N, C-alpha and C positions, 0 to 999 in steps of 0.2 A: 193517354188511352188508358182506359179504366177497365179492369178484368171483372166483368160483371157475372160470368158463370162460374159455378164452383169448380168446374173442371180447368178453367184457365187460372183460377187462383191457385188449385193445387200444383199446377204446372209452374207455377211461378216459385212458389216454395220449393218443389222438387228440383227447378232450376239451381235454386240457392244451394240445397243439399249436394247436388251433383259437383257444384264448384267446390263445396267444403271437401268432399270425398277426393277431390283432385289435388287439393292442396292449394287452391286459388283462393286464398282468403279474402283478399280485398274484393274480387267480383262476389263471392258469397255473401259478404257482408253488406255490400251495396244490394244486392238482390232481395236479400231477406229484409234490409232495413226498409226498402221500397214497400216491400209487403206489408211490414207493421205500420208502416205510414198510411197505406192505402186501405188497409183492412184489419185494424186493430182488434176487432171484437170476434173474429171468426174463429173457428175451431182449429184452424191451423198456426194461428197468431203464437201461441206457447212455443210450437216447433221452430218458427222463424226467429223467435228471440233466442231459442236454444242454440239454433245454428250460429249467431252472431256471438254468443258467449262461448261456445265451443270454438270458433275460429281465433278469438283472442287467447282462450285459455291454452290450445295446442301450439298456439305460436309464442308461448311465454318462454322467456329466456331464463337460464339458470340464475341465482341470486348474484353471481358475480357481473353480470350484465344489467343492461337498462330494463327497468320494470315498467315501462309503460303499458305494454300488454297485459302484465299481471293486474295493473289497476283497472284498466279497460275491462278485463274479464270479470273483475270482483264487481265493478259497477253493473255490466250487463247480468251478472248472476243474480246481484240484488234486484234488479228491476224485474228479472224472470220471476224471482219469489214473490216480490211484493204484487205483481199484477195477476200472476196465475199460481197463486199458493197451492192449489189443487191438482195441478197438472203433474204428470208422471216425471216432467223434466226438473220440477222444483225438488223433488226429494234427491234428485243427483246433484242438485246445485249446492246443496250443504256441504258435501264431500269437496266439491271444487273450490268453494270459497275457502274451505279450511287450508288447503293447498295453496291457493293463491295467496291468502293473509300470510302464511308461512314463508312464502317465497319473498314477499315484501320485507317482513322481519328479518330475514336472513340476509337480505340486502342491507338493512340498516344495521345489522350487527357486524358485517364485513366493513361496513365504513367507519363505524365506531372502533373496531380493532385496528384499522388503519390509522386513526388518530391516535389510539392509546399507544401504538408502537412508536409513534412520533413524538410522544409525551405531550399532546395537545389535548389535556385533560378536558376542558371545557367543550370542546367539539365533541369529543367522544361521549360525555355526560349526555349532551343533547341527543345523540343518536341512539343511546341506551334508554334514555327516558321515553323516546319515542316508541320504541320496542313495548316498553311496560305499559304505556298508556294506550297506545292504538292497536297492539298485536298480543293483547294479554292472554287470549286463549292458544297461543301458538308453542311450539316447542322451544321458542327463542328465549323466552321470559325469564327462565331461570339463569342462563347465562348473563342476561342483560342485567339482573340483578346483582349477579356476582361481580361483574365487572364495573357497574355503579359504584357498590363499595370499594373496589380496589380504586377507582378513580378518585373517589372522596377521599380515601385515605392519604392517596398521593398529594392531593391538594391540601391536606391538614384540615379537612372538616368532618372531624369524628361524629358529630351528631346526625349528619346525612348519610354517613356510612353506616352507622348503627341502624337507620331507619330502614336502607336499602336491605341489610343483613337480615332484620326482623322479617321484612316482606318474603326474603329468600327461604328463610327459616318456615316460615308458615306454608309457602308454597310446597316446599319438600316434605313437611309433614302432612300436607292433603295428598299428596301422590302416594304416600306410604301405604 
């Protein structure tokens, strides 16, 4: 069944929004995704994408838990920004993207610190390097660089420790 009238299309988006407001995120996502598939170029399409992204964003767990919704939220926010850069929802997406990325980086830091406590320096280094390379604009980078320095020193690799320390020093001086 294809919704042809503007009123029917609007009703579909509003149903997705009602599901979202009721906390029924799977239903909201399914309805909004159906709308974006059937009517990608309509004026309500940015709102439908916003609903999808908001469902994942609101259902993000803290960095101590599974981050699949943070990843999905980030992906949907990027889609929203790329497809509808001039929409009012795209402006809000930047801040939400920063929050989602910080949550993902914090999860990496938690796992890295776990490995560090257990003296598994190679595994810790991999996590801290992920933060530095994939989440360079988050609050977690400074600590990641410090932990990289610590891990490299523990492994007896002073050249890598000095490189991480220099990056950390540059980061700190740019924040001053």
